[in-house]
N, C-alpha and C positions, 0 to 999 in steps of 0.2 A: 625204187626210190627209196634209199637211208634219209632219213630224216639228217639233218644237220641239226651240231649244238646248237644253234641260236636257232633256229623249231623247235625244240628239246625243250628250252631253257622260254617259248614262248617271249621275245625281245628279238629285236630290229638288226643287221649288222651294226650297226650306229651306234647301238647302246652305248654308253656310259658305263665305268666301270662298277660306281652305287647303281645302277636299273638291270648291271648281272647280279649283282647282289644281292639286290632287294628281290629277285624273280627268282634265283635258286632259296632262296630261305625260304621264303612263300610256299616252294611246290615243295620244298622237301620236308618240310612240318607234313602237306597235304596226305603225301605218297611214304610216311616216315615210319613201316615196317611195327613197330609196338603202337602205331596209331590204329591200323591195316594188316591186324593177325590173320595169318592165314588167305591174306589175297594175295598169288600170285600174282598176277597185271601192276598190283599197286608198289610192291618188291622190287621189278622187273624195273618199275618209275624210275624205282626211286635211287637203283644204279644204273637210270641214262643218264637222272639229273648232275645226279656225283661228276659224273663218266667228263658231261658236257660244260660240269664247275671248275675239274681241276682241268679242261681246256681253256676253255675264254676264264675264268677267275685271272690265268696269271699272262701277264701283257705279254711276253717271250710266246710262252707256247699261242697265245692267241694270232701275234701277227703271223704265228707260221705255218696256224691253219688255214687265213684269209690271204695265205696265197696263193697265190692260180691252179700251183704246182699242188699242189692243198686240197682247191675247191671245185667245183662240179666243172670250171672252166675247161679245165684238159683236160675228161673224158667224155667215152657216150656216152652223152647223158647218167652222167653215174649225179652223185646229192656233194655235198659236203663233206668229208669223208667214208661214200659207199664203193665200191667197186664196181664199175662199169662192164657191160656186155663184155666189152673186148676183154676185157682183163680176166673175164672168164673163161675167156676161151680162147687167153693165152698157156690159162693155168693148166688147164687140161692136156695141153702138147708138151706143159714142164710136167707133168704129172702127178700136179698138187692139188686139179679142184677133185673134193674125196678122201683129201688125202685124212686124217685123226689128227686133227689140231685139233691137242687138247684142250679142253676146256679149263681156263685156271679157278684157280679156290674162291669159294663164295666173299661175298664180303659179312663181315661181324656187325651189327646193329648194339652200339650200347646206351643207356643216361650216366652218364656223368654227372653227380654234384659237388657242384666246385658251393666254400666259403667266398664272402661278401668282396673277401680284403683278398681272399686265394684269385681273384678273375681279374681285379682288378690289376694287384701285382706281380701276377705269376705265378705256377706253380710248377714243381715237377712229381711228381705225385706217381705212386706206383698203385695200377689199375689192371687186379685181377680176370683176365681173359680162359676160356674155355671154349678153349677152338682144336677142332682134327689136324693133326702133324704124321713126318714121318712117323713108322713105325722103326724104332731104333733095335728089334730083335733080327730084322728080314730088311733095313736099309731102304725102306719101301719099297721093297718090292712086292712083297704081297707071298712072296718064294720062304719054305721054310730054310731056314739056315743062308734067303740070299742068293740061294745058285740052282736051287730047283728049278730044274724046265726044259719044256724037250720041247722039241720042235713044230710049228703049227703045220698043219698036213694039208692046211685047207690054202694056205699061200706055197708052203713050203720052205714057209723059210725069210721069207724076202719082205714079208708084210702087206703086199701090194695085190690085189684081183685085178684083170682085165674086166672091164664093162662099153659100154658101145652106149650111143648118143645121137640121136636127129636134136640136127642141128640149125642153122640155113644154109646154110656150106656142106650141107647132105649128115651121113654117120660115120662121128667120130669117132674112135674107140682108145678108151686112153685108162690109168689105172686111178685104183678109188687105193683107201685103206681096206685092210681086210677085217671083215667087222665081227671074226672067230676069238681074234687076238688084237683085237684092235690096232694091227697096223704092226705091234712090236715082233712079228715072228714067232714069237716064242708059246706057248701054254703054262702054267704053275706044273709041276707034278705033283706037287706035293704044299698048299698051302701054309704061310706063315701060320699056328698053333695064337700066337698072341693077338691077333690082329686079324685069322680066320682068310685071312690072303686078301682082305684091300687093301691094303696096305699102309691103313692112318690108322692112327687109333687116339682116340678123346684125351685130350689130358689140361692142364689146369694149368696154366702158365701166368706170370706175373709182368707187364711188359709196364716198363717206367717214361712214363709220357711230363712229355713237357705241353702247358698250357701258354699262350702267349697272352705276357699283360695286357690288358686290358678286352676279355672277350666276355663278350653279351648273354648273354638270358636267352634263349632257343635257339644258339649258332650249329652250327654240324661244323664238327672236325676232321678231317677225312686223313688219317694215316693209312699212307699207300705201304705196303706188303705190309699187314698186318691183321691181314685179316686169314681163311679160310687154306690154310696147303695143301696142292693137292695131289691126287698119284700120281700121276706122272713127272712132280718135281719141278714145272712148269710154274708163274707168275701166280702170285698167291695174294690172291684180295682183300684186298682192303679191311680199317676200321675204320667205322665211323659211330661217331660218337656226337651224344645230342643234353647240350651243355644243359642244367639248371643251375645257379647261381639262390642262395640260400640270400632269403632278406635281412638288411641292417639294425640294428636299435636306433639306433641315429642317423645317417645318412641312406639319400635316394641317392639311382641315377637315370640322368639321358644322356645316353651318350658316351660323350669321354667327361661329361661335366656332372660333380658332385653336389647333393639341396643338402642343405638343412635348416632343422627351425634353430633359436639359440630366443632365451625368454631373456629377457630384458625390467625392470624395473618399473615402474612410472617416473622416477623420480631418473635412473640415467634416462630414459626419452627422452625427459622432458626438457635436462640441463645438459648433455652428453657425456660421453664416457670410456675408458677403454675396457672395450667390456673381447671377453677370452674367448677363439671361438678355436673348437678343438681341427684337427687334423682325423683320414683316415688313420695317418702315420699316428698314429698317440698321443702325435706332437697340440700345441697351442697357441699360437697367432693372437698378438695383443691388434686388437680392430679398432679405432676411431670411430667410435660410435655417435656419430651427427648431433648437437641440440632437436630438441622439434619430430625427435626421426618419429614416425605413426607408426602404428603399430602394421602388419606385413609391407613393413618395405622393404623388397631385396636389393642387399649387397654383394658385386660381385667380388670374388678375393682372385686374381686372375694367378692362373698357372699350380692354381691348388687340385687341383684334380687327378682324373687319371690317364697317363703316358700310354701313348701309343709309339711304342721305337720304331715299325717296319714302318711307317707313315712319315713318321715324327714329327708327328701334336701332341699336344698337352690341354686339359680339360683344365675348369674353371670350378671352383668352390664357390655356392649362389645361396649367400648366406640367409631368409628369413627371418625378420626380429617379429615377437611373439610379445611384447608386452603384456606383461603382470601384475593387477594389481593389487593389494595388501592385502588380507584377511584380516577377522578380529578386531575393526581400530579400537584405544582407547580412549575417553570421555575429550580426555586431551588432542590427542593424534584426530581425533572430529575437530575438534574446536581450530586447531592449528588447517584443517581440508582447509575447512567450512572458508577461514582468513583468505586464505588463497584461493578460492571460490570466487570469491568474492571479489578482492584484487583483481583476477586477468577479465579481461575488453571481450565481449563477446564480439569484435570482427579478430583477434586473434588465434577464432575454433577456424580453420575454410569449411569446414563439412558442416558445422551448424550453420551458422552465416546463410549459406547458401539450401541449406534443410528452409530458411525461415527463409527466404526470398520467396520461395518457390510459396508458399501459403499464402 
């Protein structure tokens, strides 16, 4: 019995969109081929995880998948997305069981590094990809000139051979794809000299990929149909991108919010002032700093963070004040500061007053 997509991601059928996304990212990082080199089981799991998320991560596809016709309730013991014995039995009479269902091309996994700004605002970039593509010399047939074929003697050119199978209903004779010609009914007479009869050649391609605004570090991005091509011309694999984001010298990120530390002088904090706060877009905002601001205080500038256009959300800019004290005071400056110190009363310092009371 095939596992449902919910089982693959380890979530319940009532899981929220965020829960599905979180489960997907956790599993994708665990089974990513780059982190499990040479591990075929991990590669297979990674492919299953991506297939499950492509459906459950899209509300419309998920709704269609959850309908009874797409789930186990309408078949003889089949799981969600799986086929039942009844389906297999019918397929035998339709000549479909054992047919050469050419497997699609494999997935390609790549690491892509974006700058902090590119991840925040979105960007279209040329991504170099090395992949198998149909040989142009033989038009993807594997035969010299694309036409040098002879009829397969094993199946007589039909591409199918009869086979018998014992079932609960008795002995059933059906058809399956010819193993000699892989169901094509013909055999290459003279292999293509360019691809050696493989019908595919490795080629370097530059793909222009659009990365959406607000993409997050370690996010897995799947580009359907841009993976390996297949010999038969059936569905191509996917391009799976692991996103790395370079750090910024001033800003940090928390979801859609941006965080920055802004230094101010102790007199600005004491008396209040207008402080210029930089934004990620390169502009500056005049922020009114209240008098008596304490070091480490964080202020929120609404709507100055990262925008996620797909969800219609905009983050904020969180500004944390770092009070800086002057160095190398002159004798006159020290005298003035001392005068100020003597003028200030102990109860004007909240933390010092609280500390002294504890003693």
